[in-house]
C-alpha positions in Angstrom: 0.0 0.0 0.0 2.8 2.5 0.8 4.6 1.7 -2.5 1.4 2.4 -4.4 1.0 5.7 -2.6 4.5 6.7 -3.5 3.9 6.0 -7.2 0.8 8.1 -7.2 2.7 10.9 -5.6 5.2 10.9 -8.5 2.6 10.9 -11.3 -0.3 12.8 -9.9 -0.8 16.3 -8.5 0.0 16.5 -4.8 -3.2 16.2 -2.8 -4.3 18.9 -0.4 -4.5 18.3 3.2 -8.2 17.7 2.9 -7.7 14.8 0.4 -4.3 13.5 1.5 -4.2 9.6 1.5 -4.7 8.3 4.9 -1.9 6.1 6.4 -2.9 2.5 7.2 -3.5 1.6 10.8 -0.4 0.6 12.7 -1.5 -3.1 12.9 -2.6 -3.4 9.3 0.5 -5.0 8.0 0.6 -7.5 10.8 -3.0 -8.4 10.2 -2.4 -8.8 6.5 0.5 -11.2 7.1 -1.5 -13.2 9.6 -4.4 -13.5 7.1 -2.1 -14.7 4.3 -0.5 -17.2 6.7 -3.9 -18.6 7.7 -4.9 -18.8 4.0 -1.6 -20.7 3.2 -2.1 -23.1 6.1 -5.7 -23.8 5.1 -4.7 -24.4 1.4 -1.9 -26.8 2.5 -4.4 -28.7 4.8 -6.9 -29.1 1.9 -4.2 -30.2 -0.5 -2.8 -32.8 2.0 -6.3 -34.1 2.5 -6.6 -34.7 -1.3 -3.3 -36.4 -1.7 -3.1 -40.1 -0.8 -1.2 -40.9 2.4 1.6 -43.4 2.5 -0.8 -45.9 4.2 -3.3 -45.3 1.5 -0.8 -46.0 -1.2 0.2 -49.2 0.6 -3.5 -50.3 0.7 -3.6 -50.0 -3.1 -1.5 -53.1 -3.4 -3.4 -56.3 -4.2 -3.9 -58.6 -1.2 -3.0 -62.2 -1.8 -3.5 -65.2 0.5 -1.0 -67.9 -0.1 -2.3 -71.2 1.4 0.2 -74.0 1.9 1.3 -76.5 4.6 0.9 -79.9 3.0 2.3 -81.6 -0.1 2.8 -85.2 -1.3 6.0 -87.1 -0.8 7.1 -85.9 -4.2 7.1 -82.2 -3.5 8.3 -79.6 -1.0 5.8 -77.0 0.1 8.3 -75.2 2.4 10.6 -74.3 -0.4 7.8 -73.7 -2.9 5.7 -71.4 -0.7 8.8 -69.3 0.4 9.8 -68.8 -3.3 6.2 -68.0 -4.4 5.8 -65.4 -1.7 9.1 -63.7 -2.6 8.3 -63.7 -6.3 4.9 -61.9 -5.8 6.4 -59.4 -3.3 9.2 -58.7 -5.8 6.6 -57.5 -8.3 5.9 -54.6 -6.0 2.1 -54.7 -6.4 1.1 -57.5 -3.9 0.8 -57.8 -0.2 1.1 -61.5 0.5 0.0 -63.3 3.6 1.3 -66.9 4.1 -1.3 -69.2 5.7 0.0 -72.6 6.8 -2.5 -75.4 7.4 -2.2 -78.0 10.1 0.1 -80.8 9.1 -1.2 -83.9 7.3 -3.4 -86.0 9.7 -3.9 -83.2 12.2 -7.2 -81.5 13.2 -8.4 -79.2 10.3 -11.6 -78.2 11.9 -10.3 -74.7 12.7 -9.3 -74.0 9.1 -11.7 -71.4 7.9 -10.0 -68.4 6.2 -12.0 -65.2 5.4 -11.4 -65.4 1.7 -13.2 -62.2 1.0 -10.3 -60.2 2.6 -8.2 -61.0 -0.4 -8.1 -60.1 -4.1 -6.7 -63.5 -4.9 -5.8 -66.8 -3.3 -2.7 -68.7 -4.4 -2.9 -72.4 -3.5 0.3 -74.3 -3.0 -1.5 -77.2 -1.4 -1.8 -80.9 -2.0 -3.1 -82.5 1.2 -6.0 -83.3 3.5 -9.6 -82.2 2.7 -10.7 -78.9 4.1 -13.7 -78.7 6.4 -17.0 -78.3 4.6 -17.5 -74.8 5.8 -14.1 -73.7 4.3 -15.0 -75.4 1.0 -18.4 -73.7 0.8 -17.1 -70.3 1.7 -14.4 -70.7 -0.9 -16.9 -71.7 -3.6 -18.9 -68.6 -2.8 -15.9 -66.4 -2.9 -15.0 -67.6 -6.4 -18.6 -67.6 -7.7 -18.9 -63.9 -6.7 -15.7 -62.8 -8.4 -12.7 -64.0 -6.4 -9.3 -64.8 -7.9 -7.5 -68.1 -7.7 -3.9 -69.1 -8.7 -3.2 -72.9 -9.0 0.5 -73.9 -9.1 1.9 -77.3 -10.2 0.9 -80.1 -7.9 -2.1 -78.1 -6.5 -4.0 -79.6 -9.4 -3.5 -83.0 -7.8 -5.5 -81.9 -4.7 -9.1 -82.6 -3.8 -9.9 -85.2 -6.6 -13.4 -85.7 -5.2 -14.4 -82.0 -4.6 -16.3 -81.2 -7.8 -16.3 -77.4 -7.4 -12.5 -77.5 -7.1 -12.2 -79.7 -10.2 -14.3 -77.1 -12.1 -12.1 -74.3 -10.8 -8.8 -76.0 -11.8 -10.1 -77.3 -15.1 -7.6 -80.1 -15.3 -5.8 -82.3 -12.7 -3.6 -85.3 -12.4 -2.9 -88.3 -10.3 -5.1 -89.3 -7.4 -6.6 -92.2 -9.4 -8.1 -89.9 -12.1 -9.5 -91.9 -15.0 -11.8 -91.1 -17.9 -14.6 -90.6 -15.3 -12.9 -87.3 -14.3 -13.2 -85.8 -17.8 -11.3 -85.6 -21.0 -7.7 -84.7 -21.6 -7.1 -81.3 -23.3 -4.9 -81.1 -26.4 -3.9 -78.3 -28.7 -4.2 -79.5 -32.3 -4.3 -77.5 -35.5 -4.5 -74.2 -33.7 -7.4 -75.0 -31.4 -8.3 -76.8 -28.2 -9.3 -80.4 -28.6 -11.0 -82.6 -25.9 -9.5 -86.1 -26.0 -11.7 -88.8 -24.3 -9.2 -91.6 -24.9 -7.8 -93.6 -21.9 -4.6 -92.7 -20.1 -3.5 -91.3 -16.8 -1.3 -88.3 -15.9 2.4 -88.6 -16.4 5.5 -86.6 -17.1 9.0 -87.1 -18.5 12.0 -86.5 -16.3 12.9 -82.9 -15.6 14.4 -81.1 -18.5 14.5 -77.8 -20.3 11.7 -77.5 -22.8 10.1 -74.8 -25.1 6.9 -73.1 -24.0 4.7 -71.9 -26.9 2.2 -69.1 -26.5 -1.3 -70.0 -27.8 -3.2 -66.8 -26.7 -0.8 -63.9 -27.5 -3.6 -61.2 -27.0 -4.6 -62.4 -23.6 -3.6 -59.9 -20.9 -1.3 -62.5 -19.2 0.5 -63.4 -22.5 0.5 -60.0 -24.3 4.0 -58.9 -25.0 5.6 -62.3 -24.3 7.6 -63.9 -27.0 5.8 -66.6 -29.1 8.2 -69.2 -27.6 10.7 -69.4 -24.8 12.9 -72.0 -23.2 11.7 -73.0 -19.7 14.4 -74.4 -17.3 14.6 -77.9 -15.9 11.0 -78.8 -14.9 8.4 -81.5 -15.1 6.2 -81.3 -18.1 2.8 -82.5 -16.9 1.0 -84.5 -19.5 -2.4 -86.2 -19.9 -4.1 -84.1 -17.3 -7.9 -84.7 -17.0 -10.9 -82.7 -15.8 -14.1 -80.9 -16.7 -12.2 -78.3 -18.7 -15.3 -76.0 -18.7 -14.7 -72.4 -19.7 -11.0 -73.2 -20.1 -8.6 -71.1 -22.2 -5.2 -72.6 -23.1 -2.6 -69.8 -22.9 0.5 -71.9 -23.6 1.6 -75.5 -24.3 4.7 -77.6 -24.3 5.5 -81.0 -25.8 7.8 -84.0 -25.2 8.6 -86.3 -28.1 7.3 -89.9 -27.9 10.9 -91.2 -27.9 11.3 -89.6 -24.5 10.1 -91.7 -21.6 6.5 -90.6 -20.8 6.6 -88.2 -23.8 3.2 -88.0 -25.5 4.1 -86.0 -28.6 1.1 -83.8 -27.9 0.9 -80.1 -27.2 0.1 -80.3 -23.5 -1.5 -77.2 -21.8 0.8 -75.8 -19.2 -0.6 -72.3 -18.7 -4.4 -71.8 -18.8 -7.3 -69.7 -17.4 -10.6 -70.9 -16.2 -13.8 -68.9 -15.6 -15.7 -70.1 -12.5 -18.9 -68.1 -11.9 -17.6 -64.5 -11.8 -14.2 -65.7 -10.5 -11.0 -65.9 -12.5 -8.5 -68.8 -12.2 -4.9 -68.8 -13.5 -3.4 -72.3 -13.6 0.2 -73.1 -14.3 1.5 -76.7 -14.2 5.1 -75.5 -13.9 7.2 -75.1 -10.8 8.3 -78.5 -9.5 10.4 -78.8 -6.4 11.5 -82.2 -5.3 11.3 -83.2 -1.6 15.0 -83.2 -1.1 15.6 -79.9 -3.0 16.5 -76.6 -1.5 16.9 -73.2 -3.1 18.1 -72.3 -5.7 15.7 -74.4 -7.9 16.1 -74.0 -11.6 12.3 -74.3 -12.4 11.5 -71.5 -9.9 14.5 -69.3 -10.9 13.3 -69.3 -14.5 12.3 -65.8 -15.4 9.5 -67.2 -17.6 8.0 -68.9 -14.6 8.4 -65.9 -12.4 6.9 -63.5 -14.9 3.9 -65.6 -15.8 3.2 -66.3 -12.1 3.3 -62.6 -11.3 1.2 -61.6 -14.3 -1.3 -64.5 -13.8 -1.8 -63.5 -10.2 -2.5 -59.9 -11.1 -5.0 -61.1 -13.7 -6.7 -63.4 -11.3 -7.1 -60.5 -8.9 -8.2 -57.8 -11.3 -8.8 -59.1 -14.8 -6.0 -56.9 -16.1 -2.2 -56.9 -16.2 -0.1 -53.7 -15.7 3.4 -55.3 -15.4 6.1 -54.8 -18.0 7.9 -57.8 -19.6 11.4 -58.0 -17.9 14.5 -57.5 -20.1 15.9 -60.9 -18.8 13.0 -62.9 -20.1 14.2 -66.2 -21.7 14.5 -66.6 -25.5 13.5 -69.4 -27.8 16.9 -71.1 -27.4 18.2 -69.7 -24.1 16.9 -70.2 -20.6 17.2 -67.3 -18.1 17.6 -67.9 -14.4 17.2 -65.1 -11.8 19.6 -65.4 -8.9 
């Protein structure tokens, strides 16, 4: 105000005493500064209220329940579950809670997770039946839009739980014959249901090519058309209802190899169950006497598809980029 008065004095006639500009009250400047400070504080408060807090950002991560605790004598749930949890957390978009069931033969009556607290459930489980209440609540969770991730030998679990068979689409071992449903093959560019006899099997662990069959699916989009997967079991002749099943990728073992079928076996797939989404990978074998590092779990192809498949199961979309170290058609890639 004083500066403005000075300018006026230089450019306009000098006022008479009767019209001379009045000086501001002594406390005017202090009051003006206090008003501006109050306005600034109020503006900052409103802005902070609009910005997400660090806790809110953390809550935006997808919540995943990893259920484990039992496996057959051919597998190692301790090593598997530890690796799966780390892989998901390394993606930076998941909060993972590890839930360990009672050991085989122990009381399962208290097992009753609140499935609806989670965006997706990853099952690394091949063991005793769950209580009926847990089964029913899980079925409801999936029917209403939950997400499920099935890894390797989990598809051996619950051979007599029909809803679970519908969720997984295909399974192996546990006495499954033609009564459990057809085998699924990829022939001439499409899925074929094979009702011939034969039970689940796999060749010895080896490196094998994985071939993408659904390049536009969110899980597969951007992945190479073929990559070399590291030292794993190639599950073959799996059976099941195969309802609403989409084959994402296949692999094949020549007939000259022991337990090779010569067929394009589905190894990555999705299943729609009610409003729920299921991502099913048959990869990821860990033997009972193995400890980390395990080639099949170090494979960047396995890690990437597990991360992307879990995000898709939880949301129906995939936001993750393809890593630079993804394997090529003739070279495996292991992450240390």
